[in-house]
C-alpha positions as CSV (number, residue, x, y, z in Angstrom):
1,M,205.5,-71.8,-103.8
2,S,203.6,-68.6,-104.3
3,S,205.1,-65.4,-103.0
4,P,203.2,-63.4,-100.5
5,S,202.6,-60.7,-103.2
6,H,200.3,-63.1,-105.0
7,L,197.8,-63.4,-102.1
8,P,196.2,-59.9,-102.2
9,A,195.9,-60.3,-105.9
10,A,194.2,-63.6,-105.7
11,G,192.0,-62.5,-102.9
12,A,191.0,-59.2,-104.6
13,A,190.1,-61.1,-107.9
14,A,187.6,-63.6,-106.1
15,A,186.9,-61.4,-103.1
16,P,183.0,-61.6,-102.2
17,T,181.2,-59.0,-100.1
18,P,182.2,-58.6,-97.5
19,P,186.0,-59.5,-98.6
20,V,187.2,-62.9,-97.0
21,A,190.8,-63.4,-96.5
22,R,192.1,-66.3,-98.4
23,N,195.1,-68.2,-97.3
24,Q,197.2,-70.0,-99.9
25,G,199.4,-73.0,-99.9
26,H,200.8,-75.5,-102.4
27,V,200.7,-79.2,-102.6
28,V,203.9,-81.2,-101.6
29,A,202.8,-84.7,-101.7
30,V,199.9,-86.8,-103.0
31,R,199.4,-90.2,-102.1
32,G,196.1,-91.6,-103.3
33,T,193.3,-89.4,-101.6
34,V,195.8,-88.1,-99.1
35,V,197.2,-84.7,-99.9
36,D,200.0,-82.6,-97.9
37,V,200.0,-79.0,-98.3
38,W,202.5,-76.5,-97.2
39,F,201.3,-73.0,-95.9
40,A,204.0,-70.1,-95.2
41,H,201.9,-68.8,-92.3
42,E,198.4,-69.1,-90.8
43,L,198.1,-72.8,-90.8
44,P,194.7,-74.0,-91.3
45,A,192.6,-75.7,-88.5
46,I,191.3,-79.4,-88.3
47,Y,188.2,-79.9,-90.6
48,D,189.0,-76.7,-92.7
49,V,188.2,-77.2,-96.4
50,L,191.1,-76.4,-99.0
51,R,190.2,-75.9,-102.6
52,T,192.5,-75.7,-105.8
53,T,192.6,-72.5,-107.4
54,A,192.6,-73.9,-111.1
55,A,191.5,-77.2,-112.9
56,P,191.2,-79.9,-111.7
57,L,188.7,-78.7,-109.0
58,I,189.4,-80.6,-105.9
59,T,188.2,-80.1,-102.3
60,V,190.4,-81.4,-99.5
61,E,189.5,-81.5,-95.8
62,V,192.2,-81.0,-93.3
63,A,192.8,-84.2,-91.2
64,T,195.9,-83.4,-89.0
65,Q,198.6,-80.8,-88.8
66,L,201.9,-82.3,-89.5
67,D,204.2,-79.4,-88.3
68,D,204.0,-75.5,-88.3
69,H,203.8,-75.3,-92.0
70,T,202.2,-78.6,-93.4
71,V,198.8,-80.2,-93.1
72,R,197.6,-83.4,-94.0
73,G,194.2,-83.7,-95.7
74,I,191.7,-86.2,-97.3
75,S,190.4,-85.4,-100.6
76,L,186.4,-85.3,-101.1
77,D,187.1,-85.6,-104.9
78,P,189.1,-87.9,-107.2
79,T,192.8,-86.8,-107.1
80,Q,193.4,-87.4,-110.8
81,G,195.3,-84.5,-112.2
82,L,196.4,-83.2,-108.9
83,A,200.4,-82.6,-108.7
84,R,203.1,-81.3,-106.5
85,G,203.3,-77.4,-106.7
86,M,199.7,-76.8,-107.5
87,Q,197.9,-74.0,-105.5
88,L,195.3,-74.5,-103.0
89,E,193.3,-72.0,-100.9
90,T,191.1,-71.7,-97.9
91,E,188.7,-69.2,-96.4
92,G,189.0,-70.8,-92.9
93,Q,185.6,-72.4,-93.1
94,Q,184.6,-76.0,-92.8
95,L,182.3,-78.0,-95.5
96,M,178.9,-76.6,-95.6
97,V,175.7,-77.7,-97.1
98,P,172.5,-75.7,-98.0
99,V,169.4,-75.6,-95.6
100,G,165.9,-74.3,-96.1
101,K,162.5,-75.4,-97.4
102,E,163.8,-75.2,-101.0
103,I,165.8,-78.3,-100.7
104,I,162.8,-80.6,-100.0
105,G,162.2,-83.2,-102.9
106,R,165.8,-82.9,-104.0
107,M,168.8,-85.1,-104.2
108,F,172.2,-84.0,-102.9
109,D,175.9,-85.0,-102.7
110,V,178.2,-84.4,-99.9
111,F,178.9,-80.8,-101.0
112,G,175.3,-79.8,-101.0
113,N,175.1,-79.9,-104.9
114,T,172.1,-81.2,-106.6
115,I,172.5,-84.4,-108.5
116,D,169.0,-84.9,-109.6
117,H,169.3,-82.9,-112.9
118,G,166.3,-80.6,-111.4
119,P,166.4,-76.8,-111.6
120,A,169.1,-74.8,-110.1
121,L,168.2,-73.8,-106.2
122,P,168.0,-70.3,-105.3
123,P,170.6,-68.5,-103.0
124,L,170.2,-70.4,-99.7
125,P,171.8,-70.1,-96.1
126,R,174.6,-72.8,-95.7
127,R,175.3,-74.5,-92.5
128,N,178.6,-76.3,-91.2
129,I,178.4,-80.1,-91.3
130,H,180.2,-80.5,-87.9
131,Q,177.8,-79.5,-85.3
132,V,177.9,-80.4,-81.5
133,P,175.1,-82.8,-80.2
134,P,172.3,-81.1,-78.1
135,P,173.2,-80.8,-74.3
136,L,171.2,-83.2,-72.1
137,A,169.2,-80.1,-70.7
138,Q,167.6,-79.8,-74.0
139,R,166.7,-83.3,-74.5
140,L,163.3,-84.8,-73.6
141,T,163.1,-87.9,-71.4
142,T,159.6,-89.1,-72.2
143,S,159.4,-92.3,-74.3
144,Q,156.9,-92.5,-77.0
145,I,156.2,-95.5,-79.5
146,F,156.9,-94.7,-83.1
147,L,154.5,-96.8,-85.1
148,T,155.5,-98.2,-88.5
149,G,152.5,-100.3,-89.6
150,I,154.6,-103.2,-89.9
151,K,153.2,-106.1,-87.7
152,A,156.3,-107.9,-86.6
153,I,158.0,-104.6,-85.5
154,D,155.2,-102.8,-83.8
155,V,154.3,-105.9,-81.7
156,L,157.7,-107.4,-80.8
157,V,160.2,-104.6,-81.6
158,P,158.6,-101.2,-81.0
159,L,160.7,-98.3,-82.0
160,E,161.2,-95.2,-80.0
161,Q,160.2,-91.7,-81.1
162,G,163.4,-89.6,-81.4
163,G,165.3,-93.0,-80.8
164,K,167.8,-94.9,-82.9
165,A,167.0,-98.3,-84.3
166,G,169.2,-100.7,-86.3
167,L,168.7,-103.3,-89.1
168,F,171.3,-105.8,-88.8
169,G,171.8,-108.4,-91.5
170,G,174.2,-109.8,-94.1
171,A,173.8,-109.3,-97.8
172,G,170.5,-110.0,-99.5
173,V,168.3,-110.4,-96.7
174,G,166.2,-107.3,-97.2
175,K,167.7,-104.2,-95.4
176,T,167.0,-101.8,-98.3
177,V,163.5,-103.0,-98.9
178,L,162.5,-102.8,-95.2
179,L,164.0,-99.2,-95.3
180,T,162.0,-98.3,-98.3
181,E,158.8,-99.7,-96.9
182,L,159.4,-97.5,-93.8
183,I,159.6,-94.3,-95.9
184,H,156.2,-95.3,-97.6
185,N,154.5,-95.8,-94.6
186,M,155.6,-92.9,-92.6
187,V,154.2,-90.6,-95.0
188,G,150.6,-91.5,-93.8
189,H,151.7,-91.6,-90.2
190,T,153.4,-88.5,-89.6
191,K,153.4,-84.8,-91.0
192,G,157.4,-84.8,-90.6
193,I,160.3,-84.9,-93.1
194,S,161.8,-87.9,-94.2
195,L,165.5,-87.8,-95.0
196,F,167.4,-90.6,-96.7
197,C,171.0,-91.0,-96.4
198,G,172.9,-93.5,-98.7
199,I,176.4,-94.1,-97.5
200,G,178.6,-96.1,-99.9
201,E,175.8,-98.0,-101.6
202,R,175.2,-98.9,-105.1
203,C,174.2,-96.2,-107.7
204,R,171.4,-98.4,-109.0
205,E,169.6,-98.4,-105.5
206,G,169.6,-94.4,-105.4
207,Y,168.2,-94.5,-108.9
208,E,165.5,-96.9,-108.1
209,L,164.7,-95.1,-104.7
210,Y,164.2,-91.9,-106.4
211,D,161.9,-93.3,-109.1
212,Q,159.8,-95.2,-106.5
213,M,159.6,-92.2,-104.2
214,K,158.7,-89.9,-107.2
215,E,156.0,-92.4,-108.4
216,A,154.5,-92.6,-104.9
217,D,154.3,-88.9,-104.6
218,V,156.4,-88.9,-101.6
219,L,159.2,-86.6,-102.7
220,K,157.5,-83.5,-101.6
221,N,158.3,-84.5,-97.9
222,M,161.9,-86.1,-98.7
223,V,165.3,-85.1,-98.9
224,M,167.9,-87.4,-100.0
225,F,171.8,-87.3,-99.6
226,F,174.2,-89.8,-101.4
227,G,177.8,-90.6,-101.2
228,Q,178.0,-93.8,-103.6
229,M,180.5,-96.5,-103.4
230,N,182.4,-95.2,-106.3
231,E,183.3,-92.0,-104.7
232,P,186.4,-91.4,-102.6
233,P,186.5,-92.6,-98.9
234,G,186.5,-88.8,-97.6
235,A,183.1,-88.2,-99.4
236,R,181.5,-91.3,-97.9
237,F,182.9,-90.6,-94.7
238,R,181.3,-87.1,-94.4
239,V,177.9,-87.5,-96.3
240,G,176.3,-88.5,-92.9
241,H,177.3,-85.4,-91.3
242,A,176.0,-83.6,-94.2
243,A,172.6,-85.2,-93.9
244,L,172.4,-84.9,-90.2
245,T,173.0,-81.1,-90.5
246,V,169.9,-80.8,-92.7
247,A,167.8,-82.9,-90.2
248,E,169.0,-80.8,-87.3
249,Y,167.8,-77.9,-89.3
250,F,164.4,-79.1,-89.8
251,R,164.0,-80.1,-86.1
252,D,165.4,-77.0,-84.5
253,D,164.4,-74.1,-87.0
254,E,161.2,-75.5,-88.7
255,H,160.1,-77.7,-85.4
256,R,159.4,-80.7,-87.3
257,D,159.6,-84.4,-86.8
258,V,162.5,-85.9,-88.9
259,L,162.8,-89.6,-90.0
260,L,166.5,-90.3,-90.8
261,L,167.0,-93.5,-92.8
262,V,170.7,-94.3,-93.2
263,D,171.7,-97.1,-95.7
264,N,174.4,-98.3,-94.7
265,L,176.0,-97.5,-91.3
266,F,178.7,-100.2,-91.9
267,R,179.9,-98.0,-95.0
268,F,180.4,-95.1,-92.8
269,M,182.7,-97.2,-90.6
270,Q,184.4,-98.8,-93.6
271,A,185.2,-95.3,-95.1
272,G,186.6,-94.2,-91.6
273,M,188.8,-97.3,-91.9
274,E,190.1,-96.4,-95.4
275,V,190.7,-92.8,-94.4
276,S,192.6,-94.0,-91.1
277,G,194.5,-96.4,-93.1
278,L,195.5,-93.7,-95.8
279,L,196.5,-91.4,-92.9
280,G,199.0,-94.1,-91.8
281,Q,197.4,-95.0,-88.5
282,M,197.8,-98.4,-86.8
283,P,194.9,-100.5,-87.2
284,S,193.2,-102.2,-84.2
285,R,191.0,-105.4,-84.1
286,L,190.1,-107.0,-87.5
287,G,191.6,-104.1,-89.4
288,Y,189.2,-101.3,-88.0
289,Q,190.5,-97.7,-87.3
290,P,191.4,-97.1,-83.5
291,T,189.1,-94.2,-83.5
292,L,186.1,-96.3,-84.5
293,G,184.2,-95.6,-81.2
294,T,184.7,-91.6,-81.3
295,E,183.8,-91.2,-85.0
296,L,180.6,-93.4,-84.5
297,S,179.5,-91.2,-81.3
298,K,180.1,-88.0,-83.1
299,L,177.5,-89.1,-85.6
300,E,175.1,-90.9,-83.5
301,E,174.9,-88.4,-80.4
302,R,173.6,-85.8,-82.7
303,I,170.5,-88.0,-83.3
304,A,168.1,-86.8,-80.3
305,N,164.8,-85.9,-79.3
306,T,164.5,-82.5,-78.0
307,S,161.9,-80.0,-77.2
308,A,161.9,-78.5,-80.6
309,G,161.3,-81.8,-82.4
310,A,162.6,-85.5,-82.8
311,I,165.0,-87.1,-85.2
312,T,164.1,-90.7,-85.3
313,A,166.8,-92.8,-87.0
314,I,166.5,-96.2,-88.7
315,Q,169.9,-97.4,-89.7
316,A,170.7,-100.5,-91.9
317,V,173.8,-102.1,-90.6
318,Y,175.7,-104.8,-92.9
319,V,177.0,-107.5,-90.7
320,P,180.2,-109.1,-92.4
321,A,179.8,-112.8,-92.8
322,D,176.5,-112.6,-90.7
323,D,178.9,-112.3,-87.5
324,L,177.1,-110.0,-85.0
325,T,180.5,-110.1,-82.9
326,D,182.1,-108.0,-85.6
327,P,183.3,-104.7,-84.0
328,A,181.3,-102.7,-86.4
329,A,178.1,-104.4,-85.2
330,V,179.2,-104.2,-81.6
331,H,179.8,-100.5,-81.7
332,A,176.6,-99.8,-83.2
333,F,174.8,-101.8,-80.7
334,S,175.6,-99.6,-77.8
335,H,174.0,-96.6,-79.4
336,L,170.7,-98.1,-80.3
337,S,167.3,-98.2,-78.5
338,A,166.0,-101.0,-80.7
339,S,167.9,-103.7,-82.8
340,L,166.2,-105.7,-85.6
341,S,168.2,-108.8,-86.5
342,L,167.3,-109.9,-90.2
343,S,167.7,-113.9,-90.6
344,R,169.0,-115.4,-93.6
345,E,167.2,-118.6,-92.6
346,R,163.8,-116.8,-92.5
347,A,164.6,-115.0,-95.9
348,S,165.2,-118.3,-97.4
349,E,161.9,-119.5,-96.2
350,G,160.2,-116.6,-97.6
351,M,159.3,-115.2,-94.4
352,Y,159.4,-111.4,-95.0
353,P,160.3,-109.2,-93.3
354,A,162.9,-111.6,-92.3
355,V,163.3,-110.5,-88.8
356,D,164.6,-112.9,-86.3
357,L,162.0,-112.3,-83.6
358,L,164.0,-113.9,-80.7
359,K,167.4,-112.2,-81.6
360,S,165.7,-108.7,-82.0
361,N,165.0,-106.5,-79.0
362,S,164.0,-103.1,-77.9
363,K,164.2,-101.1,-74.7
364,M,160.7,-99.7,-75.4
365,A,159.2,-103.3,-74.6
366,T,158.4,-102.5,-71.1
367,P,155.0,-102.4,-69.4
368,G,155.4,-98.7,-68.3
369,I,155.8,-97.7,-71.9
370,I,153.6,-100.1,-74.0
371,G,151.2,-101.1,-71.5
372,D,150.7,-104.4,-69.7
373,R,148.5,-106.1,-72.4
374,H,151.0,-105.6,-75.0
375,Y,154.0,-106.5,-73.0
376,K,152.4,-109.7,-71.7
377,L,151.2,-110.7,-75.3
378,A,154.9,-109.9,-76.7
379,Q,156.3,-112.1,-74.0
380,E,153.8,-114.9,-74.6
381,I,154.8,-114.7,-78.4
382,R,158.3,-115.0,-77.6
383,R,157.9,-118.1,-75.3
384,V,155.7,-119.8,-77.8
385,L,158.3,-119.1,-80.6
386,S,161.3,-120.2,-78.2
387,Q,159.8,-123.4,-77.3
388,Y,159.0,-124.2,-81.0
389,E,162.6,-123.5,-81.8
390,D,163.7,-126.1,-79.1
391,L,161.5,-128.6,-80.6
392,Q,162.6,-128.2,-84.1
393,D,165.4,-130.6,-83.8
394,I,163.0,-133.3,-82.4
395,I,160.7,-132.6,-85.4
396,A,163.3,-132.9,-87.9
397,M,164.6,-136.4,-86.6
398,L,161.3,-138.0,-85.3
399,G,158.5,-136.2,-86.8
400,M,155.4,-134.6,-85.5
401,D,153.9,-137.8,-84.2
402,Q,156.5,-138.3,-81.6
403,L,155.4,-135.0,-79.8
404,S,152.7,-135.0,-77.0
405,P,149.3,-133.4,-77.8
406,T,150.3,-130.1,-76.0
407,D,153.6,-129.8,-77.8
408,R,151.8,-130.3,-81.3
409,S,149.4,-127.6,-80.2
410,L,152.1,-125.3,-79.5
411,V,153.7,-126.0,-82.8
412,G,150.6,-125.2,-84.5
413,R,150.5,-121.9,-82.8
414,A,154.0,-121.1,-83.5
415,R,153.8,-121.8,-87.1
416,R,150.6,-119.7,-87.4
417,L,152.3,-117.0,-85.6
418,E,155.3,-116.9,-87.9
419,R,153.1,-116.7,-91.0
420,F,150.7,-114.1,-89.5
421,L,153.9,-111.8,-88.8
422,T,154.7,-111.7,-92.4
423,Q,153.4,-109.0,-94.4
424,P,153.2,-107.9,-98.2
425,F,154.9,-104.6,-98.7
426,F,153.9,-101.7,-100.8
427,T,157.2,-101.3,-102.4
428,T,157.4,-104.8,-103.6
429,E,154.0,-104.9,-105.4
430,Q,155.6,-105.1,-108.8
431,F,157.6,-108.4,-107.9
432,T,155.4,-110.3,-105.8
433,G,151.8,-109.2,-107.2
434,L,150.3,-108.8,-103.6
435,K,149.1,-105.4,-102.6
436,G,150.8,-104.0,-99.6
437,V,149.0,-103.6,-96.3
438,D,149.7,-101.0,-93.5
439,V,148.3,-102.7,-90.2
440,S,147.4,-100.8,-87.1
441,L,148.8,-101.8,-83.7
442,E,145.4,-102.8,-82.3
443,D,144.6,-105.1,-85.4
444,A,148.1,-106.8,-85.0
445,L,147.7,-107.3,-81.4
446,S,143.9,-108.5,-81.7
447,G,145.1,-111.1,-84.3
448,C,148.2,-112.5,-82.3
449,E,145.7,-112.9,-79.2
450,R,143.3,-114.9,-81.2
451,I,145.8,-117.1,-82.7
452,L,147.3,-117.7,-79.1
453,A,143.9,-118.6,-78.1
454,D,143.8,-121.5,-80.7
455,E,140.7,-119.6,-82.2
456,F,141.8,-120.4,-85.7
457,K,143.4,-124.0,-85.2
458,D,141.3,-125.5,-87.9
459,L,142.5,-123.0,-90.5
460,P,145.3,-123.9,-92.9
461,E,148.6,-122.3,-92.1
462,S,148.9,-121.0,-95.6
463,A,145.9,-118.6,-94.7
464,F,148.0,-116.7,-92.5
465,Y,150.8,-116.3,-94.9
466,M,151.3,-112.7,-96.3
467,V,148.2,-111.1,-95.3
468,G,147.3,-107.8,-93.1
469,T,144.6,-108.2,-90.4
470,I,143.1,-111.6,-89.1
471,D,140.0,-110.8,-91.0
472,E,142.1,-111.2,-94.1
473,V,143.1,-114.6,-92.7
474,I,139.5,-115.6,-92.4
475,K,138.6,-114.5,-95.9
476,K,141.6,-116.1,-97.5
477,A,140.9,-119.5,-95.8
478,A,137.1,-119.2,-97.0
479,D,138.5,-118.6,-100.6
480,Q,140.8,-121.7,-100.4
481,A,138.0,-123.8,-99.1
482,K,136.0,-123.1,-102.3
483,K,138.9,-124.0,-104.4
484,P,139.8,-127.7,-105.0
485,G,143.0,-128.5,-103.1
486,P,146.2,-129.9,-104.8
487,D,145.5,-133.3,-103.4
488,A,141.9,-133.5,-104.6
489,P,141.3,-136.1,-107.5
490,K,141.0,-134.1,-110.9
491,P,138.8,-135.9,-113.3
492,D,140.6,-137.8,-116.2
493,P,139.1,-136.6,-119.8
494,S,140.2,-139.9,-121.2
495,K,137.6,-142.0,-119.0
496,P,133.9,-141.5,-119.3
497,D,132.0,-140.2,-116.5
498,P,129.8,-143.0,-115.2
499,S,127.1,-140.4,-114.2
500,K,126.6,-139.5,-117.7
501,P,125.9,-141.6,-120.8
502,D,128.4,-142.0,-123.6
503,A,126.5,-140.7,-126.6
504,S,129.4,-141.7,-129.0
505,K,128.5,-145.5,-128.8
506,P,125.7,-146.5,-131.0
507,D,124.2,-149.1,-128.6
508,A,124.3,-146.7,-125.8
509,P,121.2,-146.9,-123.5
510,K,118.9,-143.8,-124.0
511,P,117.2,-142.2,-121.5
512,A,113.8,-143.8,-120.7
513,T,110.8,-141.5,-122.0
514,A,107.1,-141.9,-121.3
515,A,105.6,-144.3,-123.9
516,P,102.7,-143.4,-126.0
517,P,99.4,-144.9,-124.9
518,A,98.7,-148.2,-126.8
519,P,95.7,-148.1,-129.3
520,A,92.5,-149.9,-128.4
521,P,91.9,-153.2,-130.0
522,A,89.4,-153.0,-132.8
523,A,85.6,-154.5,-132.4
524,T,85.0,-157.7,-134.1
525,A,81.7,-158.8,-135.3
526,A,79.8,-161.4,-133.3
């Protein structure tokens, strides 16, 4: 334990201008990433940051106060090399991240350090990551549609400007691909800032995202924060708060609309579960922390639409074992204005985006917000798809021939609608070879109306798959009609064509030609 006489000397050696009083303590226990620190006086507050005074440089955030002299904190760095008796100091401040226009186009970690190997940032103001949500008096009550350029979302599950949308699905159904496509499309739709927050995801995904955004010239309107899955749970637990602090800066100070994309919200809850277990708290249902609802609310309630600007959040939520009744999914549902459920069955059929159109919903899908025409069309699409789902068991057992003509017509409309609501993405061009499309809401509504009116019942279903507007469907069907179908008989090169003579045979009949005129008979003498 350091004596009080060491405090002024250490403070004077590293004192900034103006001087900041530093309080020193020493480590009394280390259990994984949980660190207990003893202070002689001035016990640090909850969320205060403690830092080691010598190598290894480790940052600890105070999680609880055990008694009058001891605090227990969660390390935001790996604790290798940390031992009992090592000195830690605090300035009485919480974790802060830099804010300013200079951070646009850069990639950061939870501490606000750049991790993209770019040039060093100039000195910037820093802001505390623990902020209170905006009061209700500052929030806007008007609702506005947030267009994405993706048909299935804009028609059936419209998103809210300044709202929160969730992409629910298990592993491998396309959550990250859909998020990346939304980033690409938003650059052309809005003049705001896109902020990507990767919580507990793979390092490979961060590297690929950075390269894709750089190649698409999107980084000039993006900021990225990453707390990857190889980092301690404390870092993964706080990187979402750090990203939200930057989003609040652009909304409140720069008065710009912000698109916040979180991948993955489940990893945030999982990190909180790990932190809770390390602190010795008794778990609740299915092993989740007892404070899950409170921790999620502190993050989600800061995402709001105010008079200064809007933060629109689209969050991927991993669903363990595809079980939507898991507590992580249930707690996330309560905060969202729109929820998109991604289906493994649709993904296996190649229907991308693999949105389950009957399980997805949005509170924006009301006549007062999207209009009567859009609302009635969306309801009719849901009715057709729902009846088609009811008929699938009959079709699987007895076949289409056992259906009535009315039901056969309905099945045809439903299958064409399902395929029309697929769409090639810009971010998957290199994998699929199909050029991405951005479809306006009017084109999407018009196409669905014409399909429901049986205007294209004579066109093959394959013409509706992976296209943009309905005009592209017509063009694709015309192109398919010009090409021989897979069932058309192909000429056999080993057999002669009866319409052409076989010149290889010597006695082959030759085409008839005009005979020369016969010579006149010679005159004979009488």
